[in-house]
C-alpha positions as CSV (number, residue, x, y, z in Angstrom):
1,M,-11.9,14.7,-16.3
2,K,-9.9,11.5,-16.6
3,L,-10.1,9.8,-13.2
4,A,-8.3,6.8,-11.8
5,I,-9.3,4.8,-8.7
6,L,-6.6,2.7,-7.0
7,S,-8.5,-0.4,-5.8
8,R,-7.9,-4.1,-5.9
9,N,-11.6,-5.0,-6.1
10,T,-14.1,-3.3,-8.4
11,R,-17.0,-5.0,-6.6
12,L,-16.4,-3.3,-3.3
13,Y,-19.2,-0.9,-2.3
14,S,-16.9,2.2,-2.0
15,T,-15.2,1.6,-5.3
16,R,-18.5,1.0,-7.1
17,R,-20.1,4.2,-5.6
18,L,-17.1,6.3,-6.7
19,V,-17.3,4.9,-10.2
20,E,-21.0,5.6,-10.4
21,A,-20.7,9.1,-9.0
22,A,-17.9,10.0,-11.4
23,R,-19.8,8.6,-14.5
24,A,-23.0,10.3,-13.4
25,R,-21.1,13.6,-13.6
26,G,-19.8,12.9,-17.1
27,H,-16.2,11.8,-16.3
28,Q,-14.1,9.0,-17.6
29,V,-13.1,6.7,-14.8
30,R,-10.9,3.6,-14.6
31,V,-10.3,1.3,-11.6
32,L,-6.6,0.2,-11.4
33,D,-5.2,-2.6,-9.3
34,P,-2.1,-1.0,-7.7
35,L,-0.3,-4.3,-7.7
36,R,-0.6,-4.5,-11.5
37,C,1.1,-1.1,-11.9
38,Y,4.9,-0.7,-12.4
39,M,7.1,2.3,-12.7
40,R,10.1,3.9,-14.3
41,I,11.9,6.4,-12.1
42,A,14.5,8.6,-13.7
43,P,15.5,12.3,-13.5
44,D,12.6,14.4,-14.9
45,D,11.2,11.2,-16.6
46,F,8.6,9.3,-14.6
47,A,6.5,6.7,-16.3
48,L,3.7,4.3,-15.1
49,H,2.6,1.2,-16.9
50,Y,-0.5,-0.9,-16.2
51,R,-1.1,-4.3,-17.7
52,G,1.5,-3.8,-20.4
53,R,0.5,-0.3,-21.5
54,A,1.6,3.2,-20.6
55,L,-0.8,5.1,-18.4
56,R,-0.9,8.8,-19.3
57,G,-3.2,11.8,-19.0
58,V,-4.7,11.0,-15.6
59,D,-6.1,14.2,-14.1
60,A,-6.9,12.9,-10.6
61,V,-6.6,9.7,-8.6
62,I,-8.6,8.4,-5.7
63,P,-6.7,6.0,-3.5
64,R,-8.6,3.0,-2.0
65,I,-5.5,1.2,-0.9
66,G,-5.9,-1.6,1.6
67,T,-3.6,-1.9,4.6
68,T,-1.9,-5.1,3.4
69,I,-0.5,-3.3,0.3
70,T,0.2,0.1,1.9
71,F,3.9,0.1,1.0
72,Y,3.5,-0.6,-2.7
73,G,0.1,1.1,-3.1
74,T,1.5,4.4,-1.8
75,A,4.5,4.1,-4.0
76,V,2.2,3.9,-7.1
77,L,0.2,6.8,-5.8
78,R,3.3,8.9,-5.3
79,Q,4.4,8.1,-8.8
80,M,1.1,9.4,-10.1
81,E,1.5,12.6,-8.0
82,L,4.9,13.1,-9.5
83,M,3.4,12.7,-13.0
84,G,1.0,15.6,-12.2
85,A,-2.2,13.8,-11.1
86,Y,-4.2,15.4,-8.2
87,T,-5.2,13.3,-5.3
88,P,-7.2,14.4,-2.2
89,N,-5.0,12.1,-0.1
90,G,-1.4,12.1,-0.9
91,A,0.9,9.1,-0.3
92,D,2.7,10.7,2.6
93,A,-0.6,11.7,4.3
94,I,-1.8,8.1,4.0
95,L,1.4,6.8,5.5
96,K,1.0,9.1,8.5
97,A,-2.5,7.9,9.1
98,R,-1.7,4.2,8.6
99,D,0.9,4.1,11.3
100,K,-1.2,4.5,14.5
101,L,1.8,5.4,16.7
102,R,3.1,8.1,14.3
103,C,-0.5,9.4,13.8
104,L,-1.1,9.8,17.6
105,Q,2.3,11.5,18.0
106,L,1.4,14.0,15.3
107,L,-2.1,14.6,16.7
108,A,-0.8,15.0,20.2
109,V,2.0,17.5,19.3
110,A,-0.8,19.5,17.6
111,G,-2.5,19.7,20.9
112,L,-5.5,17.6,20.0
113,P,-7.2,15.6,22.9
114,L,-6.6,11.9,22.9
115,P,-7.0,9.0,25.3
116,C,-3.8,8.5,27.2
117,T,-1.6,6.1,25.2
118,A,1.6,4.1,26.0
119,F,4.0,2.3,23.7
120,G,7.1,0.2,24.5
121,D,9.2,-2.7,23.2
122,N,11.1,-4.3,26.1
123,P,9.1,-7.0,27.9
124,D,11.1,-6.3,31.1
125,D,9.4,-3.0,31.4
126,T,5.8,-4.1,31.0
127,A,4.8,-3.3,34.6
128,D,6.2,0.2,34.3
129,L,4.6,0.7,30.9
130,L,1.2,0.0,32.4
131,S,1.9,2.3,35.3
132,L,2.0,5.1,32.7
133,L,-1.7,4.6,32.1
134,G,-3.0,4.0,35.6
135,E,-5.4,1.3,36.6
136,P,-7.2,-1.0,34.1
137,P,-9.3,-1.6,32.1
138,H,-6.8,-1.0,29.2
139,V,-7.3,-1.2,25.5
140,I,-4.5,-2.9,23.6
141,K,-4.3,-2.3,19.8
142,L,-2.2,-3.7,17.1
143,N,-0.5,-0.9,15.3
144,E,-1.6,-2.1,11.9
145,G,-5.0,-3.4,12.8
146,T,-8.2,-2.2,11.0
147,Q,-12.0,-2.6,11.4
148,G,-11.6,-3.6,15.0
149,Q,-9.2,-6.4,14.4
150,G,-6.3,-6.8,16.8
151,V,-8.1,-4.7,19.5
152,V,-8.4,-6.3,23.0
153,L,-10.0,-5.0,26.2
154,A,-8.1,-6.1,29.3
155,E,-10.0,-5.6,32.5
156,K,-7.3,-6.6,35.0
157,R,-3.6,-5.6,35.2
158,S,-2.7,-9.3,34.9
159,S,-4.8,-9.6,31.7
160,S,-3.1,-6.5,30.2
161,Q,0.3,-8.1,31.0
162,S,-0.7,-11.4,29.4
163,V,-2.0,-9.8,26.2
164,I,1.1,-7.6,25.9
165,E,3.4,-10.7,26.4
166,A,1.4,-12.5,23.7
167,F,1.7,-9.7,21.2
168,R,5.4,-9.3,21.9
169,G,5.8,-13.1,21.3
170,L,4.4,-12.5,17.9
171,Y,6.8,-9.6,17.3
172,A,3.8,-7.3,16.8
173,N,3.8,-3.6,17.3
174,F,1.0,-2.4,19.5
175,L,-0.4,0.5,21.6
176,V,-2.0,0.5,25.1
177,Q,-4.7,3.0,25.8
178,E,-6.9,4.0,28.7
179,F,-10.4,2.7,28.5
180,I,-13.2,5.4,28.3
181,A,-16.0,3.7,30.2
182,E,-18.5,6.5,30.0
183,A,-18.6,6.1,26.2
184,N,-20.7,3.0,26.8
185,G,-19.3,1.2,23.7
186,C,-20.2,4.0,21.3
187,D,-18.0,6.2,19.1
188,L,-18.6,8.8,16.4
189,R,-17.4,8.5,12.7
190,C,-17.1,12.0,11.2
191,F,-16.6,12.0,7.4
192,V,-14.5,14.9,6.3
193,V,-14.4,16.0,2.7
194,G,-12.5,19.2,1.6
195,G,-12.4,20.9,5.0
196,R,-16.0,20.2,5.9
197,V,-17.7,17.4,7.9
198,I,-20.3,16.4,5.4
199,A,-21.8,13.4,7.4
200,A,-21.6,11.8,10.8
201,M,-22.8,8.7,12.5
202,Q,-22.8,7.2,15.9
203,R,-21.7,3.5,16.1
204,C,-22.6,1.4,19.1
205,A,-21.3,-2.0,20.0
206,Q,-23.5,-5.1,20.4
207,P,-24.2,-6.2,24.0
208,G,-21.1,-7.8,25.5
209,E,-18.8,-6.2,22.9
210,F,-16.8,-3.0,23.4
211,R,-15.8,-2.4,19.7
212,A,-18.3,-0.3,17.9
213,N,-17.0,-1.1,14.4
214,L,-19.7,-2.1,11.9
215,H,-17.5,-5.0,10.8
216,R,-17.8,-6.3,14.4
217,G,-21.6,-6.2,14.4
218,G,-22.1,-2.6,15.7
219,N,-25.1,-0.6,14.6
220,A,-25.0,3.0,13.3
221,V,-27.4,5.9,13.2
222,A,-27.0,9.5,12.0
223,V,-25.9,11.9,14.7
224,K,-25.7,15.6,15.2
225,L,-22.2,16.7,16.2
226,S,-21.4,19.5,18.6
227,A,-19.3,22.5,17.4
228,A,-16.3,21.1,19.4
229,E,-16.6,17.7,17.7
230,R,-16.7,19.2,14.3
231,R,-13.7,21.4,15.0
232,L,-11.8,18.4,16.4
233,A,-12.5,16.2,13.3
234,L,-11.5,19.0,10.9
235,H,-8.3,19.8,12.8
236,A,-7.3,16.1,12.9
237,A,-7.7,15.7,9.1
238,A,-5.8,18.9,8.4
239,T,-3.0,17.9,10.7
240,L,-2.4,14.8,8.7
241,G,-2.9,16.5,5.3
242,L,-6.0,14.5,4.4
243,E,-8.8,16.1,2.4
244,V,-10.9,12.9,2.6
245,A,-10.9,11.2,6.0
246,G,-13.0,9.2,8.5
247,V,-12.3,10.7,11.9
248,D,-13.3,8.6,14.9
249,L,-14.1,10.4,18.1
250,I,-15.4,9.2,21.5
251,R,-17.5,11.2,24.0
252,S,-15.9,11.4,27.4
253,A,-16.4,13.2,30.7
254,R,-13.6,15.6,29.6
255,G,-15.1,16.3,26.2
256,P,-14.6,14.7,22.8
257,L,-11.4,12.6,22.3
258,L,-9.7,11.5,19.1
259,L,-9.5,7.7,18.6
260,E,-8.1,7.5,15.1
261,V,-8.1,8.9,11.6
262,N,-8.8,6.7,8.6
263,A,-7.3,7.7,5.3
264,S,-9.5,5.3,3.3
265,P,-12.8,5.3,5.1
266,G,-15.6,3.0,3.8
267,L,-18.7,4.7,2.3
268,E,-21.3,2.0,2.8
269,G,-22.0,2.6,6.5
270,I,-21.9,6.4,6.4
271,E,-24.1,6.7,3.3
272,A,-26.7,4.2,4.8
273,A,-26.8,5.9,8.2
274,S,-26.7,9.5,7.0
275,G,-28.4,9.4,3.6
276,V,-25.6,11.7,2.3
277,D,-24.1,11.2,-1.2
278,V,-20.6,10.9,0.1
279,A,-19.2,9.6,-3.2
280,G,-20.7,12.5,-5.0
281,A,-19.1,14.9,-2.6
282,I,-15.7,13.4,-3.1
283,I,-16.0,13.8,-6.9
284,A,-17.2,17.4,-6.5
285,L,-14.1,18.1,-4.4
286,I,-11.9,16.8,-7.2
287,E,-13.8,18.9,-9.7
288,R,-13.3,22.1,-7.7
289,H,-9.6,21.5,-7.3
290,L,-9.0,20.8,-11.0
291,R,-11.0,24.0,-11.9
292,R,-8.8,26.0,-9.6
293,R,-5.7,24.4,-11.1
294,R,-6.8,25.2,-14.7
295,A,-7.7,28.7,-13.7
296,R,-4.1,29.3,-12.4
């Protein structure tokens, strides 16, 4: 198999692990910086060049596209799909997951349980917007934030209004959500590969912090999921069309709730906490898909 990994940094843990796993299974693998790719688009004639040479014969591509290059990175990925390469996460599925508002709308219309969320644009209606959520605390999230960045806990209504006004002053898109106090600063990361939850961890925030992200100093341990939590994680990934996903859940008094779905989840934390060879499972998924394609 000839495999490409779209990543801007070969030294990142996730990129390195995928390269190691692919080579260990006897595959050719190449890491491509999406920003060094350029394309020709014509009827029935798609071409992709990388660093001055045509890129041909790629069987499969694994996208590790950072949020800052989502637009161009997904355009490169879509071009490779149109040229016949398989990918576990297509460009359109990644775009659905990256837009938090669109993602929540799609998950909600599928009937999946979520924290109550509000979104608006006009500053004159901030008070009424907050009334849609009820009493604080409120969690205010930038629409394009990652790894816990751009997430603020406002414990008073006046604080919520101030943060919203500040974000609007920056012309930033954001969501406001109810705060689930009984979660005690913990969430669950469920790693989905090919319609199965292959690993899971519980992340808990440091004292004085409510964000459980490992990049914010949270700690992680392996966790056993309930049947309901597994079903919810699988349904969320399938709703967005993702075969590889990090699905974040929170345990509440009314059962598991969906926080977000990550289309390019990091491997370091989940592999360390669970001991599962997640990179190997992703390569195995691609192998199975290509065998079925060849059999057809």
